[in-house]
MMTF fields as JSON, N, C-alpha, C and O atoms, coordinates in Angstrom:
{
  "mmtfVersion": "1.0.0",
  "mmtfProducer": "UNKNOWN",
  "numBonds": 475,
  "numAtoms": 476,
  "numGroups": 119,
  "numChains": 1,
  "numModels": 1,
  "chainsPerModel": [1],
  "groupsPerChain": [119],
  "chainIdList": ["A"],
  "bondAtomList": [4, 2, 8, 6, 12, 10, 16, 14, 20, 18, 24, 22, 28, 26, 32, 30, 36, 34, 40, 38, 44, 42, 48, 46, 52, 50, 56, 54, 60, 58, 64, 62, 68, 66, 72, 70, 76, 74, 80, 78, 84, 82, 88, 86, 92, 90, 96, 94, 100, 98, 104, 102, 108, 106, 112, 110, 116, 114, 120, 118, 124, 122, 128, 126, 132, 130, 136, 134, 140, 138, 144, 142, 148, 146, 152, 150, 156, 154, 160, 158, 164, 162, 168, 166, 172, 170, 176, 174, 180, 178, 184, 182, 188, 186, 192, 190, 196, 194, 200, 198, 204, 202, 208, 206, 212, 210, 216, 214, 220, 218, 224, 222, 228, 226, 232, 230, 236, 234, 240, 238, 244, 242, 248, 246, 252, 250, 256, 254, 260, 258, 264, 262, 268, 266, 272, 270, 276, 274, 280, 278, 284, 282, 288, 286, 292, 290, 296, 294, 300, 298, 304, 302, 308, 306, 312, 310, 316, 314, 320, 318, 324, 322, 328, 326, 332, 330, 336, 334, 340, 338, 344, 342, 348, 346, 352, 350, 356, 354, 360, 358, 364, 362, 368, 366, 372, 370, 376, 374, 380, 378, 384, 382, 388, 386, 392, 390, 396, 394, 400, 398, 404, 402, 408, 406, 412, 410, 416, 414, 420, 418, 424, 422, 428, 426, 432, 430, 436, 434, 440, 438, 444, 442, 448, 446, 452, 450, 456, 454, 460, 458, 464, 462, 468, 466, 472, 470],
  "bondOrderList": [1, 1, 1, 1, 1, 1, 1, 1, 1, 1, 1, 1, 1, 1, 1, 1, 1, 1, 1, 1, 1, 1, 1, 1, 1, 1, 1, 1, 1, 1, 1, 1, 1, 1, 1, 1, 1, 1, 1, 1, 1, 1, 1, 1, 1, 1, 1, 1, 1, 1, 1, 1, 1, 1, 1, 1, 1, 1, 1, 1, 1, 1, 1, 1, 1, 1, 1, 1, 1, 1, 1, 1, 1, 1, 1, 1, 1, 1, 1, 1, 1, 1, 1, 1, 1, 1, 1, 1, 1, 1, 1, 1, 1, 1, 1, 1, 1, 1, 1, 1, 1, 1, 1, 1, 1, 1, 1, 1, 1, 1, 1, 1, 1, 1, 1, 1, 1, 1],
  "groupList": [{"groupName": "MET", "atomNameList": ["N", "CA", "C", "O"], "elementList": ["N", "C", "C", "O"], "formalChargeList": [0, 0, 0, 0], "bondAtomList": [1, 0, 2, 1, 3, 2], "bondOrderList": [1, 1, 2], "singleLetterCode": "M", "chemCompType": "L-PEPTIDE LINKING"}, {"groupName": "GLU", "atomNameList": ["N", "CA", "C", "O"], "elementList": ["N", "C", "C", "O"], "formalChargeList": [0, 0, 0, 0], "bondAtomList": [1, 0, 2, 1, 3, 2], "bondOrderList": [1, 1, 2], "singleLetterCode": "E", "chemCompType": "L-PEPTIDE LINKING"}, {"groupName": "CYS", "atomNameList": ["N", "CA", "C", "O"], "elementList": ["N", "C", "C", "O"], "formalChargeList": [0, 0, 0, 0], "bondAtomList": [1, 0, 2, 1, 3, 2], "bondOrderList": [1, 1, 2], "singleLetterCode": "C", "chemCompType": "L-PEPTIDE LINKING"}, {"groupName": "VAL", "atomNameList": ["N", "CA", "C", "O"], "elementList": ["N", "C", "C", "O"], "formalChargeList": [0, 0, 0, 0], "bondAtomList": [1, 0, 2, 1, 3, 2], "bondOrderList": [1, 1, 2], "singleLetterCode": "V", "chemCompType": "L-PEPTIDE LINKING"}, {"groupName": "LEU", "atomNameList": ["N", "CA", "C", "O"], "elementList": ["N", "C", "C", "O"], "formalChargeList": [0, 0, 0, 0], "bondAtomList": [1, 0, 2, 1, 3, 2], "bondOrderList": [1, 1, 2], "singleLetterCode": "L", "chemCompType": "L-PEPTIDE LINKING"}, {"groupName": "SER", "atomNameList": ["N", "CA", "C", "O"], "elementList": ["N", "C", "C", "O"], "formalChargeList": [0, 0, 0, 0], "bondAtomList": [1, 0, 2, 1, 3, 2], "bondOrderList": [1, 1, 2], "singleLetterCode": "S", "chemCompType": "L-PEPTIDE LINKING"}, {"groupName": "ALA", "atomNameList": ["N", "CA", "C", "O"], "elementList": ["N", "C", "C", "O"], "formalChargeList": [0, 0, 0, 0], "bondAtomList": [1, 0, 2, 1, 3, 2], "bondOrderList": [1, 1, 2], "singleLetterCode": "A", "chemCompType": "L-PEPTIDE LINKING"}, {"groupName": "LYS", "atomNameList": ["N", "CA", "C", "O"], "elementList": ["N", "C", "C", "O"], "formalChargeList": [0, 0, 0, 0], "bondAtomList": [1, 0, 2, 1, 3, 2], "bondOrderList": [1, 1, 2], "singleLetterCode": "K", "chemCompType": "L-PEPTIDE LINKING"}, {"groupName": "THR", "atomNameList": ["N", "CA", "C", "O"], "elementList": ["N", "C", "C", "O"], "formalChargeList": [0, 0, 0, 0], "bondAtomList": [1, 0, 2, 1, 3, 2], "bondOrderList": [1, 1, 2], "singleLetterCode": "T", "chemCompType": "L-PEPTIDE LINKING"}, {"groupName": "ILE", "atomNameList": ["N", "CA", "C", "O"], "elementList": ["N", "C", "C", "O"], "formalChargeList": [0, 0, 0, 0], "bondAtomList": [1, 0, 2, 1, 3, 2], "bondOrderList": [1, 1, 2], "singleLetterCode": "I", "chemCompType": "L-PEPTIDE LINKING"}, {"groupName": "ARG", "atomNameList": ["N", "CA", "C", "O"], "elementList": ["N", "C", "C", "O"], "formalChargeList": [0, 0, 0, 0], "bondAtomList": [1, 0, 2, 1, 3, 2], "bondOrderList": [1, 1, 2], "singleLetterCode": "R", "chemCompType": "L-PEPTIDE LINKING"}, {"groupName": "GLY", "atomNameList": ["N", "CA", "C", "O"], "elementList": ["N", "C", "C", "O"], "formalChargeList": [0, 0, 0, 0], "bondAtomList": [1, 0, 2, 1, 3, 2], "bondOrderList": [1, 1, 2], "singleLetterCode": "G", "chemCompType": "PEPTIDE LINKING"}, {"groupName": "HIS", "atomNameList": ["N", "CA", "C", "O"], "elementList": ["N", "C", "C", "O"], "formalChargeList": [0, 0, 0, 0], "bondAtomList": [1, 0, 2, 1, 3, 2], "bondOrderList": [1, 1, 2], "singleLetterCode": "H", "chemCompType": "L-PEPTIDE LINKING"}, {"groupName": "GLN", "atomNameList": ["N", "CA", "C", "O"], "elementList": ["N", "C", "C", "O"], "formalChargeList": [0, 0, 0, 0], "bondAtomList": [1, 0, 2, 1, 3, 2], "bondOrderList": [1, 1, 2], "singleLetterCode": "Q", "chemCompType": "L-PEPTIDE LINKING"}, {"groupName": "PRO", "atomNameList": ["N", "CA", "C", "O"], "elementList": ["N", "C", "C", "O"], "formalChargeList": [0, 0, 0, 0], "bondAtomList": [1, 0, 2, 1, 3, 2], "bondOrderList": [1, 1, 2], "singleLetterCode": "P", "chemCompType": "L-PEPTIDE LINKING"}, {"groupName": "ASP", "atomNameList": ["N", "CA", "C", "O"], "elementList": ["N", "C", "C", "O"], "formalChargeList": [0, 0, 0, 0], "bondAtomList": [1, 0, 2, 1, 3, 2], "bondOrderList": [1, 1, 2], "singleLetterCode": "D", "chemCompType": "L-PEPTIDE LINKING"}, {"groupName": "PHE", "atomNameList": ["N", "CA", "C", "O"], "elementList": ["N", "C", "C", "O"], "formalChargeList": [0, 0, 0, 0], "bondAtomList": [1, 0, 2, 1, 3, 2], "bondOrderList": [1, 1, 2], "singleLetterCode": "F", "chemCompType": "L-PEPTIDE LINKING"}, {"groupName": "TYR", "atomNameList": ["N", "CA", "C", "O"], "elementList": ["N", "C", "C", "O"], "formalChargeList": [0, 0, 0, 0], "bondAtomList": [1, 0, 2, 1, 3, 2], "bondOrderList": [1, 1, 2], "singleLetterCode": "Y", "chemCompType": "L-PEPTIDE LINKING"}, {"groupName": "TRP", "atomNameList": ["N", "CA", "C", "O"], "elementList": ["N", "C", "C", "O"], "formalChargeList": [0, 0, 0, 0], "bondAtomList": [1, 0, 2, 1, 3, 2], "bondOrderList": [1, 1, 2], "singleLetterCode": "W", "chemCompType": "L-PEPTIDE LINKING"}],
  "groupTypeList": [0, 1, 2, 3, 4, 5, 6, 4, 7, 8, 9, 10, 2, 11, 6, 5, 2, 5, 1, 1, 1, 4, 12, 6, 4, 6, 6, 13, 6, 4, 6, 6, 6, 11, 4, 5, 6, 13, 12, 1, 6, 10, 4, 11, 14, 10, 2, 10, 9, 15, 16, 4, 2, 11, 1, 9, 11, 3, 1, 9, 7, 7, 5, 10, 14, 15, 10, 8, 7, 4, 9, 6, 13, 4, 5, 10, 17, 6, 6, 2, 15, 13, 9, 5, 6, 4, 3, 3, 9, 6, 14, 10, 11, 3, 15, 4, 14, 11, 5, 4, 11, 11, 7, 14, 3, 7, 0, 4, 6, 4, 1, 10, 4, 18, 11, 9, 16, 4, 14],
  "groupIdList": [1, 2, 3, 4, 5, 6, 7, 8, 9, 10, 11, 12, 13, 14, 15, 16, 17, 18, 19, 20, 21, 22, 23, 24, 25, 26, 27, 28, 29, 30, 31, 32, 33, 34, 35, 36, 37, 38, 39, 40, 41, 42, 43, 44, 45, 46, 47, 48, 49, 50, 51, 52, 53, 54, 55, 56, 57, 58, 59, 60, 61, 62, 63, 64, 65, 66, 67, 68, 69, 70, 71, 72, 73, 74, 75, 76, 77, 78, 79, 80, 81, 82, 83, 84, 85, 86, 87, 88, 89, 90, 91, 92, 93, 94, 95, 96, 97, 98, 99, 100, 101, 102, 103, 104, 105, 106, 107, 108, 109, 110, 111, 112, 113, 114, 115, 116, 117, 118, 119],
  "secStructList": [7, 2, 2, 2, 2, 2, 2, 2, 2, 6, 7, 7, 7, 7, 6, 6, 7, 7, 6, 6, 6, 2, 2, 2, 2, 2, 2, 2, 2, 2, 2, 6, 6, 6, 7, 7, 7, 7, 6, 6, 3, 3, 7, 1, 1, 1, 7, 3, 3, 1, 3, 3, 3, 6, 6, 3, 3, 3, 7, 5, 7, 1, 1, 7, 7, 7, 2, 2, 2, 2, 2, 2, 2, 2, 2, 2, 6, 6, 6, 1, 1, 1, 7, 1, 3, 3, 7, 7, 3, 3, 1, 1, 7, 7, 7, 7, 7, 1, 3, 3, 6, 6, 3, 3, 5, 7, 7, 3, 3, 6, 6, 6, 6, 6, 7, 7, 7, 7, 7],
  "xCoordList": [41.815, 40.946, 40.829, 39.948, 42.778, 43.128, 42.692, 42.803, 42.101, 41.177, 40.037, 39.263, 39.839, 38.15, 38.442, 37.748, 39.36, 39.403, 39.761, 39.311, 40.841, 41.568, 40.107, 39.784, 39.745, 38.535, 37.873, 37.758, 37.371, 36.309, 36.971, 36.238, 38.377, 38.74, 38.821, 39.231, 38.363, 37.681, 36.49, 36.524, 35.408, 34.148, 34.885, 35.983, 33.881, 33.727, 32.093, 31.25, 32.29, 30.959, 30.362, 30.724, 29.028, 29.443, 28.522, 27.839, 28.532, 27.817, 26.664, 26.272, 26.268, 24.206, 23.949, 22.823, 24.702, 24.555, 23.852, 24.261, 22.781, 21.999, 22.86, 23.923, 22.06, 22.585, 21.738, 21.41, 21.233, 21.307, 22.324, 22.806, 22.555, 23.568, 25.069, 26.139, 24.883, 26.393, 26.499, 27.283, 25.574, 25.464, 25.833, 26.223, 25.673, 25.42, 26.979, 27.452, 27.507, 28.431, 29.614, 30.535, 29.672, 30.131, 30.327, 31.454, 28.826, 28.886, 29.94, 30.396, 29.906, 30.665, 32.282, 32.939, 32.608, 33.806, 34.584, 35.763, 33.228, 34.292, 33.891, 34.906, 33.2, 32.785, 34.234, 34.913, 34.001, 35.623, 36.766, 37.669, 36.994, 38.071, 38.171, 39.11, 37.179, 37.08, 36.708, 37.173, 36.057, 35.524, 34.092, 33.532, 33.779, 32.669, 32.037, 32.414, 30.695, 29.717, 28.404, 27.778, 27.925, 26.466, 25.949, 26.204, 25.395, 24.322, 22.691, 21.678, 22.741, 21.867, 21.929, 20.835, 23.325, 23.759, 22.591, 22.257, 22.26, 21.771, 22.981, 23.794, 23.312, 23.972, 23.337, 23.929, 22.289, 21.044, 19.87, 19.514, 18.905, 17.467, 17.822, 18.875, 17.388, 16.84, 19.111, 19.204, 19.793, 21.173, 21.597, 21.799, 21.821, 21.663, 22.991, 22.866, 23.956, 24.91, 25.045, 24.766, 25.398, 25.23, 25.992, 25.742, 26.85, 27.511, 28.503, 28.874, 28.719, 29.556, 30.461, 30.109, 31.842, 32.771, 33.692, 34.737, 33.311, 33.794, 33.672, 32.885, 34.443, 34.044, 34.533, 35.069, 34.452, 34.465, 33.381, 33.021, 32.449, 31.385, 31.896, 32.904, 30.828, 31.265, 29.461, 28.459, 29.744, 28.043, 28.569, 29.708, 27.583, 27.48, 26.623, 25.687, 26.885, 26.315, 26.095, 27.101, 25.041, 25.031, 25.195, 25.525, 24.885, 24.991, 26.533, 27.274, 26.874, 27.681, 26.997, 25.79, 27.748, 26.826, 27.202, 28.104, 25.869, 26.249, 26.949, 26.253, 28.008, 28.966, 28.66, 29.183, 27.858, 27.736, 26.572, 26.157, 25.784, 25.069, 25.328, 24.805, 26.607, 27.243, 28.558, 29.056, 28.983, 29.668, 28.785, 29.23, 27.441, 26.183, 26.21, 26.22, 26.229, 25.433, 26.833, 26.78, 27.953, 29.396, 29.891, 30.804, 28.971, 29.725, 28.886, 29.314, 27.452, 26.401, 27.001, 27.03, 27.578, 28.005, 29.442, 29.673, 30.271, 31.714, 31.168, 31.764, 30.07, 29.251, 29.263, 29.396, 29.12, 28.401, 29.851, 30.921, 29.643, 31.025, 31.024, 31.957, 30.141, 30.168, 31.729, 32.644, 31.607, 32.706, 34.12, 34.117, 35.038, 36.421, 36.962, 37.702, 36.465, 36.974, 35.51, 34.597, 35.38, 34.368, 34.783, 35.497, 34.178, 34.579, 33.464, 32.987, 33.067, 32.196, 32.549, 33.663, 31.36, 31.666, 30.962, 29.896, 31.358, 30.642, 30.885, 31.68, 30.468, 30.748, 31.725, 32.392, 31.928, 32.591, 32.465, 31.448, 33.74, 34.556, 34.019, 33.707, 33.883, 34.052, 35.018, 35.544, 35.117, 36.45, 35.9, 35.24, 36.219, 36.047, 37.208, 38.325, 36.715, 38.228, 38.376, 37.771, 39.451, 40.252, 40.058, 40.438, 39.636, 38.562, 37.76, 37.98, 36.681, 35.722, 35.661, 36.104, 35.246, 34.903, 35.975, 35.782, 37.715, 38.929, 38.539, 39.057, 37.83, 37.837, 38.244, 37.54, 39.264, 39.457, 38.217, 37.386, 38.418, 37.238, 38.077, 39.191, 37.389, 38.188, 36.956, 36.17, 37.355, 36.748, 36.86, 38.011, 35.935, 36.902, 35.578, 34.356, 36.348, 35.841, 35.329, 36.223, 34.462, 34.424, 34.85, 34.934, 34.973, 35.685, 36.766, 37.04, 37.513, 38.897, 39.296, 40.346, 37.941, 38.569, 37.653, 37.542, 37.055, 36.517, 37.744, 37.873, 38.354, 39.68, 39.232, 38.208, 39.852, 39.087, 38.556, 39.283, 37.402, 37.458, 37.318, 36.696, 38.195, 38.595, 38.105, 38.048, 37.993, 36.911, 37.673, 37.421],
  "yCoordList": [10.673, 11.435, 9.959, 9.449, 9.926, 9.326, 8.01, 7.603, 7.12, 5.755, 5.823, 4.873, 6.821, 6.97, 7.162, 6.482, 7.966, 8.256, 7.041, 6.706, 6.285, 5.28, 4.019, 3.071, 4.304, 3.084, 3.022, 2.121, 4.514, 5.118, 4.832, 4.289, 5.028, 5.22, 3.86, 3.75, 2.742, 1.415, 1.374, 0.554, 1.997, 1.977, 1.943, 2.376, 1.274, 1.408, 0.885, 0.186, 1.812, 1.712, 2.437, 3.61, 1.803, 2.973, 3.695, 3.734, 4.726, 6.074, 5.766, 6.359, 5.056, 4.969, 4.567, 4.117, 4.644, 3.908, 4.843, 6.001, 4.435, 5.255, 6.036, 5.789, 6.831, 7.557, 6.775, 7.545, 5.792, 4.601, 3.479, 3.012, 3.072, 2.131, 2.798, 2.203, 3.891, 4.955, 4.265, 3.394, 4.862, 4.783, 3.629, 3.679, 2.284, 1.062, 0.471, -0.192, 1.063, 0.963, 1.388, 0.594, 2.836, 3.665, 2.986, 2.594, 2.589, 1.635, 0.133, -0.401, -0.046, -1.243, -1.224, -1.891, -0.515, -0.198, 0.766, 1.12, 1.176, 1.494, 0.263, 0.111, -0.56, -1.64, -2.856, -3.531, -2.437, -3.899, -3.625, -4.456, -1.381, -1.165, -1.502, -1.268, -1.971, -1.895, -0.386, -0.033, 0.084, 1.685, 1.481, 1.269, 1.676, 2.185, 3.514, 4.28, 3.708, 4.466, 4.61, 3.866, 5.421, 5.905, 6.352, 7.219, 5.606, 6.25, 7.315, 6.94, 8.346, 9.221, 9.817, 10.022, 10.38, 10.604, 12.071, 12.661, 12.373, 13.862, 14.615, 13.912, 15.882, 16.503, 17.718, 18.354, 17.844, 18.821, 18.913, 18.0, 20.078, 20.146, 20.177, 20.8, 19.729, 20.13, 19.251, 18.487, 19.354, 18.719, 17.458, 16.907, 16.737, 15.13, 14.782, 15.083, 14.146, 13.935, 12.264, 11.403, 12.121, 10.638, 9.734, 8.645, 10.562, 8.73, 9.999, 11.132, 8.99, 10.291, 8.794, 8.158, 8.655, 8.187, 8.716, 9.308, 8.505, 9.15, 10.686, 11.336, 11.063, 12.866, 12.921, 13.972, 11.944, 12.833, 12.26, 11.149, 13.449, 13.651, 13.047, 13.372, 12.064, 12.248, 12.248, 11.826, 13.169, 13.414, 12.814, 12.879, 12.329, 11.584, 12.447, 13.092, 12.449, 13.53, 12.479, 12.24, 12.005, 11.618, 11.925, 11.248, 13.508, 14.188, 15.031, 14.634, 16.469, 16.819, 17.704, 17.754, 18.175, 19.098, 20.333, 20.627, 21.327, 22.927, 23.556, 23.608, 24.126, 24.438, 25.512, 25.462, 26.385, 27.176, 26.709, 27.501, 25.634, 24.786, 23.918, 23.606, 23.111, 22.65, 22.977, 22.164, 24.399, 24.807, 25.188, 24.937, 25.839, 26.236, 25.092, 25.134, 23.622, 22.411, 21.801, 21.398, 21.87, 21.982, 22.416, 21.904, 23.895, 25.059, 24.609, 24.704, 24.015, 23.624, 22.648, 22.656, 21.6, 20.705, 21.141, 20.232, 21.753, 21.91, 22.597, 22.4, 23.318, 24.463, 23.492, 24.077, 21.818, 20.954, 20.587, 20.528, 20.348, 20.295, 18.528, 17.928, 17.789, 16.177, 16.276, 15.455, 16.928, 16.856, 17.917, 19.052, 17.265, 17.398, 17.826, 18.783, 16.959, 16.792, 16.353, 15.866, 16.61, 16.583, 15.855, 16.323, 14.654, 13.901, 13.881, 12.751, 14.664, 14.493, 13.647, 13.739, 12.735, 12.0, 11.929, 11.341, 12.294, 12.456, 11.948, 11.014, 12.195, 11.155, 11.955, 11.348, 13.25, 14.055, 15.195, 15.443, 16.079, 16.514, 18.308, 18.57, 19.198, 20.099, 20.705, 20.162, 21.878, 22.913, 23.316, 24.335, 22.506, 23.25, 23.799, 23.767, 24.573, 25.381, 23.429, 22.385, 23.887, 23.145, 23.141, 22.082, 23.887, 23.762, 24.689, 25.796, 24.329, 25.595, 25.517, 24.404, 26.273, 26.558, 26.096, 25.788, 25.9, 25.059, 23.733, 22.974, 23.423, 21.833, 21.289, 21.792, 20.303, 20.343, 19.523, 18.652, 19.969, 19.145, 18.61, 18.985, 17.638, 16.796, 15.812, 14.873, 16.599, 15.762, 14.525, 14.233, 13.729, 12.328, 12.151, 12.056, 12.162, 12.361, 11.029, 10.586, 10.072, 8.696, 8.592, 7.519, 9.444, 9.555, 8.971, 7.933, 9.548, 8.918, 7.73, 7.103, 7.49, 5.901, 4.894, 3.764, 5.146, 4.616, 3.92, 2.769, 4.881, 4.829, 4.373, 4.952, 3.317, 3.064, 2.029, 1.198, 1.628, -0.099, 0.192, 1.013, -0.877, -1.411, -3.197, -4.154, -3.19, -4.779, -5.343, -6.446],
  "zCoordList": [-58.079, -58.87, -60.641, -61.332, -60.5, -61.204, -61.496, -62.653, -60.411, -60.346, -60.661, -60.778, -60.812, -61.739, -62.993, -63.749, -63.596, -64.715, -65.481, -66.577, -64.576, -65.482, -65.204, -65.92, -64.442, -64.656, -65.945, -66.776, -65.872, -66.921, -68.04, -68.867, -68.487, -69.678, -70.397, -71.553, -69.567, -70.413, -71.112, -72.03, -70.992, -71.549, -72.98, -73.33, -73.666, -75.061, -75.275, -74.714, -76.603, -76.822, -77.704, -77.803, -78.79, -80.135, -79.798, -78.775, -81.419, -81.46, -80.743, -79.738, -81.156, -80.828, -79.307, -79.095, -78.347, -77.215, -76.37, -76.287, -75.701, -74.965, -73.616, -73.045, -73.494, -71.847, -71.061, -70.158, -70.881, -69.879, -69.611, -68.579, -71.656, -71.082, -71.0, -70.874, -71.084, -70.756, -69.254, -68.875, -68.611, -67.115, -66.37, -65.204, -67.239, -67.217, -66.876, -65.953, -68.105, -68.533, -67.84, -67.652, -67.36, -65.921, -64.987, -64.685, -64.066, -63.28, -62.789, -61.778, -64.358, -64.538, -64.323, -63.524, -65.025, -65.032, -64.083, -64.099, -62.992, -61.875, -61.093, -60.414, -60.801, -60.31, -60.207, -59.433, -61.786, -62.003, -61.819, -61.717, -61.694, -60.739, -58.987, -58.225, -58.772, -57.476, -56.591, -55.508, -57.166, -56.212, -56.772, -57.848, -55.348, -55.388, -55.021, -54.134, -56.106, -56.507, -56.665, -57.42, -56.087, -55.675, -57.302, -58.139, -57.2, -58.636, -58.687, -58.097, -59.323, -59.101, -58.016, -57.489, -57.178, -55.792, -55.537, -56.564, -54.738, -54.474, -54.044, -53.443, -54.201, -53.59, -52.697, -51.825, -53.035, -52.463, -52.962, -53.707, -52.683, -53.781, -54.702, -54.831, -55.589, -56.919, -57.137, -58.098, -56.723, -57.421, -57.443, -56.361, -58.679, -58.052, -59.761, -60.948, -59.091, -60.201, -60.426, -59.592, -61.379, -61.914, -60.688, -60.171, -60.532, -59.935, -58.988, -59.294, -57.49, -57.047, -56.135, -55.141, -57.116, -56.335, -55.156, -55.424, -53.914, -52.845, -52.795, -52.106, -53.509, -53.615, -54.903, -55.252, -55.729, -57.348, -57.646, -57.256, -58.796, -59.269, -60.842, -61.468, -61.223, -62.409, -62.897, -62.319, -64.666, -64.867, -66.4, -66.863, -66.898, -68.304, -69.145, -68.675, -70.139, -71.264, -72.69, -73.358, -73.022, -74.505, -75.518, -76.492, -75.385, -76.981, -76.585, -75.686, -77.604, -77.194, -75.872, -75.635, -75.321, -74.299, -74.876, -75.661, -74.037, -74.365, -73.546, -72.532, -73.332, -73.129, -72.007, -70.894, -72.362, -71.053, -70.515, -69.669, -70.672, -69.347, -68.723, -67.652, -69.569, -68.712, -67.67, -66.891, -67.874, -66.816, -65.568, -64.448, -65.727, -64.768, -64.062, -62.831, -64.92, -63.999, -63.054, -61.892, -63.864, -63.186, -62.091, -61.444, -61.731, -60.858, -59.737, -58.587, -60.046, -59.184, -58.067, -56.836, -59.323, -58.35, -57.86, -57.063, -57.842, -57.307, -55.719, -54.66, -55.852, -55.01, -53.725, -52.65, -53.677, -52.948, -52.254, -52.86, -50.821, -49.776, -50.067, -49.533, -50.789, -50.407, -52.476, -52.545, -53.172, -54.34, -54.053, -53.576, -54.43, -54.376, -55.77, -55.998, -56.632, -58.255, -59.007, -58.341, -60.642, -61.454, -62.853, -63.739, -62.815, -64.071, -65.67, -65.774, -66.649, -67.198, -68.64, -69.156, -69.275, -69.907, -71.378, -71.56, -71.935, -73.045, -74.141, -74.029, -75.438, -76.819, -77.57, -78.408, -77.408, -77.756, -76.946, -76.298, -76.972, -75.542, -75.541, -76.703, -74.893, -75.331, -74.306, -73.335, -74.727, -73.872, -72.304, -72.1, -71.403, -70.209, -69.682, -70.198, -68.067, -67.232, -67.037, -67.28, -66.52, -65.538, -64.151, -63.65, -63.414, -62.168, -62.153, -62.644, -61.558, -61.219, -59.983, -59.7, -58.686, -57.522, -56.84, -55.664, -57.57, -57.086, -57.035, -56.216, -57.68, -57.638, -58.938, -59.814, -59.503, -60.634, -61.731, -61.473, -62.516, -64.005, -64.884, -65.249, -65.206, -66.437, -67.488, -67.358, -68.351, -69.258, -70.013, -70.337, -70.369, -71.006, -72.093, -71.984, -72.943, -74.725, -74.965, -75.687, -74.837, -75.613, -77.6, -78.197, -78.004, -79.334, -79.207, -79.811, -78.42, -78.005, -77.881, -78.021, -77.504, -77.191, -78.027, -77.551, -79.094, -79.909, -81.029, -81.445, -81.226, -81.966, -83.44, -83.802, -84.53, -86.316, -86.178, -85.633, -86.482, -86.866, -88.474, -89.148, -88.742, -90.009, -90.464, -89.691, -91.028, -91.57, -92.013, -92.498]
}
């Protein structure tokens, strides 16, 4: 999971970045780190995660996610045998449990990667 997190921490995008752009940046970051990832990976009926990198599931949210809905979504993913851990990428972080279904969960808030821009 640390390799996936390290790769995704290299993403740099502005606040106006679309979800499609975030997906492209995540795919580029994973590939640049030498990690193979399946985009829009089907885990089961009506259950598709944005990226599956080995057994690490990566979910991308464009806006600040609703915590209750996100936990329900991640719980469905965690119940799948293909998943051993989950990473969520969003512009602003939300407080998530450290694990769901016995599988670790990490939140990667892009605002922490943006830094401060000075002219």
